[in-house]
N, CA, C and O of each residue as an XYZ file, in Angstrom:
224
protein
N       1.275     -1.334      0.086
C      -0.075     -0.054     -0.036
C       1.242      1.467      0.046
O       2.124      1.784      0.845
N       0.691      2.068     -1.304
C       1.418      3.713     -0.976
C       1.399      4.272     -0.107
O       2.421      4.954     -0.036
N       0.502      4.461      1.027
C       0.392      5.490      2.717
C       1.250      4.989      3.246
O       2.065      5.617      3.921
N       1.284      3.374      3.020
C       2.193      2.792      4.210
C       3.458      3.064      4.209
O       4.223      3.142      5.170
N       3.681      3.224      2.976
C       5.363      3.412      2.471
C       5.457      4.904      3.090
O       6.318      5.148      3.935
N       4.760      5.667      2.749
C       4.895      7.289      2.572
C       5.077      7.653      4.033
O       5.935      8.477      4.348
N       4.110      6.925      5.162
C       4.176      7.310      5.956
C       6.100      6.215      7.364
O       7.009      6.632      8.082
N       5.749      5.287      7.044
C       7.547      4.466      7.122
C       8.418      5.815      6.718
O       9.056      6.380      7.606
N       8.433      6.293      5.439
C       9.279      7.374      5.263
C       9.366      8.365      6.380
O      10.277      8.459      7.202
N       8.478      8.961      6.304
C       7.784     10.506      6.573
C       8.834     10.046      8.153
O       9.740     10.830      8.433
N       8.585      8.555      9.247
C       8.454      9.014     10.298
C      10.750      8.285      9.865
O      11.561      8.736     10.675
N      11.117      7.699      9.157
C      12.573      7.549      8.797
C      13.414      9.371      8.736
O      14.472      9.869      9.118
N      12.808      9.594      8.387
C      12.745     11.012      7.536
C      12.574     12.134      9.277
O      13.113     13.230      9.123
N      12.097     11.988     10.362
C      12.362     12.988     10.952
C      13.073     12.327     12.103
O      12.930     12.950     13.155
N      13.926     11.044     12.204
C      14.667     10.528     13.493
C      16.020     11.401     13.847
O      16.653     11.253     14.892
N      16.364     12.349     12.788
C      17.432     13.482     13.101
C      17.001     14.397     14.169
O      17.428     14.601     15.305
N      15.912     14.952     13.395
C      15.447     16.253     14.085
C      14.809     15.602     15.585
O      14.726     16.208     16.653
N      14.431     14.303     15.324
C      13.825     13.609     17.294
C      15.477     13.842     17.998
O      15.716     14.415     19.061
N      16.596     13.144     16.950
C      17.482     13.549     18.658
C      17.509     14.890     18.703
O      17.143     15.257     19.819
N      17.823     15.945     17.875
C      18.273     17.070     17.715
C      17.340     17.846     18.531
O      17.931     18.668     19.231
N      16.200     17.846     18.649
C      14.993     18.520     19.765
C      15.632     17.461     21.451
O      15.585     17.675     22.662
N      15.923     16.850     20.970
C      15.985     16.200     22.610
C      17.147     16.530     22.923
O      17.316     16.308     24.122
N      18.337     17.094     22.276
C      19.381     17.706     22.746
C      18.904     19.030     22.802
O      19.798     19.838     22.546
N      17.716     19.578     23.067
C      17.335     21.071     23.768
C      17.227     21.396     22.236
O      16.771     22.508     22.504
N      17.253     21.398     20.509
C      16.710     22.720     19.743
C      16.023     22.597     19.703
O      15.613     21.456     19.912
N      15.312     23.437     19.450
C      14.647     24.122     19.614
C      13.219     24.043     17.860
O      12.047     23.668     17.819
N      14.234     24.642     16.663
C      13.871     24.947     15.945
C      13.084     22.645     15.249
O      11.972     22.267     14.880
N      14.439     21.876     15.434
C      13.973     20.505     15.333
C      12.671     20.128     16.651
O      12.213     18.985     16.680
N      12.358     20.794     17.294
C      11.844     20.083     17.808
C      10.259     20.907     17.088
O       9.134     20.449     16.891
N      10.615     21.717     16.950
C       9.085     22.276     15.559
C       8.463     21.637     14.454
O       7.373     21.651     13.882
N      10.084     20.806     14.328
C       9.743     20.306     12.812
C      10.291     19.171     13.073
O      11.118     18.659     12.318
N       9.940     18.699     14.052
C       9.175     17.548     15.014
C       7.635     16.823     14.765
O       7.029     15.877     14.262
N       7.522     18.244     15.649
C       5.719     18.972     16.100
C       5.325     18.542     14.623
O       4.671     17.521     14.414
N       5.988     19.815     13.095
C       4.831     19.415     12.074
C       5.220     17.843     11.076
O       4.590     17.346     10.142
N       6.042     17.555     11.509
C       6.028     16.123     11.059
C       5.040     14.682     11.787
O       4.266     13.793     11.431
N       5.626     15.151     12.846
C       4.410     14.304     13.668
C       2.906     14.629     12.854
O       2.198     13.642     12.658
N       2.432     15.880     12.407
C       1.126     16.377     12.105
C       0.965     15.475     11.079
O      -0.017     14.738     11.163
N       1.857     15.330      9.917
C       2.038     14.683      8.727
C       1.785     13.298      8.819
O       0.931     12.760      8.115
N       2.781     12.411     10.009
C       1.669     12.024     10.272
C       1.089     10.879     10.865
O       1.368      9.680     10.847
N       0.134     11.626     11.439
C      -0.564     10.980     11.640
C      -2.372     11.378     10.409
O      -3.372     10.696     10.182
N      -1.950     12.716      9.977
C      -2.390     12.737      8.307
C      -2.264     10.971      7.344
O      -3.212     10.340      6.876
N      -1.125     10.675      7.322
C      -0.582      9.795      6.581
C      -1.509      8.390      7.101
O      -2.115      7.474      6.544
N      -1.192      8.869      8.647
C      -1.944      7.115      8.920
C      -3.473      7.408      8.988
O      -4.004      6.427      9.509
N      -4.297      8.256      8.709
C      -5.315      8.674      9.127
C      -6.076      7.988      6.933
O      -7.012      7.521      6.285
N      -5.012      8.378      6.909
C      -5.359      7.639      4.768
C      -5.422      6.585      5.141
O      -6.624      6.352      5.270
N      -4.566      5.301      5.560
C      -4.194      4.365      5.873
C      -5.339      3.648      6.216
O      -5.705      2.611      5.663
N      -6.306      4.625      7.803
C      -6.958      3.820      7.717
C      -8.593      3.880      7.194
O      -9.429      2.976      7.215
N      -8.693      4.960      6.830
C      -9.795      5.596      5.965
C      -9.704      4.086      4.870
O     -10.799      3.755      4.415
N      -8.918      3.512      4.598
C      -8.561      3.142      3.347
C      -8.835      1.143      3.703
O      -9.297      0.303      2.930
N      -8.422      0.996      4.885
C      -8.540      0.044      5.122
C     -10.016     -0.019      5.867
O     -10.588     -1.009      6.324
N     -10.268      0.787      5.850
C     -12.314      0.033      6.210
C     -12.911      0.064      4.519
O     -13.437     -0.838      3.867
N     -12.649      1.210      4.216
C     -13.081      0.707      2.638
C     -13.004     -0.545      2.257
O     -13.880     -1.064      1.565
N     -11.915     -1.185      2.681
C     -11.396     -2.194      2.264
C     -12.374     -3.489      2.687
O     -12.583     -4.371      1.854
N     -12.842     -3.540      3.757
C     -13.539     -4.328      4.995
C     -14.891     -3.881      5.069
O     -15.678     -4.623      5.657
N     -15.505     -2.326      4.367
C     -17.031     -2.972      3.580
C     -17.100     -2.460      2.427
O     -17.743     -1.453      2.132
N     -16.196     -3.371      1.440
C     -15.749     -3.664     -0.052
C     -16.792     -5.043      0.017
O     -16.902     -5.784     -0.960
């Protein structure tokens, strides 16, 4: 599923910023929060697709 691959990629891309944010980098923290919002949206798309498959 294309959305699942996008989800994995989004999580992978945020890893470095997450480490920086843990070290106190505020800008990295902002980037992490934005990326997590994107992850949430992608996960919601996957959830909808799975529900569609179930009802078909």
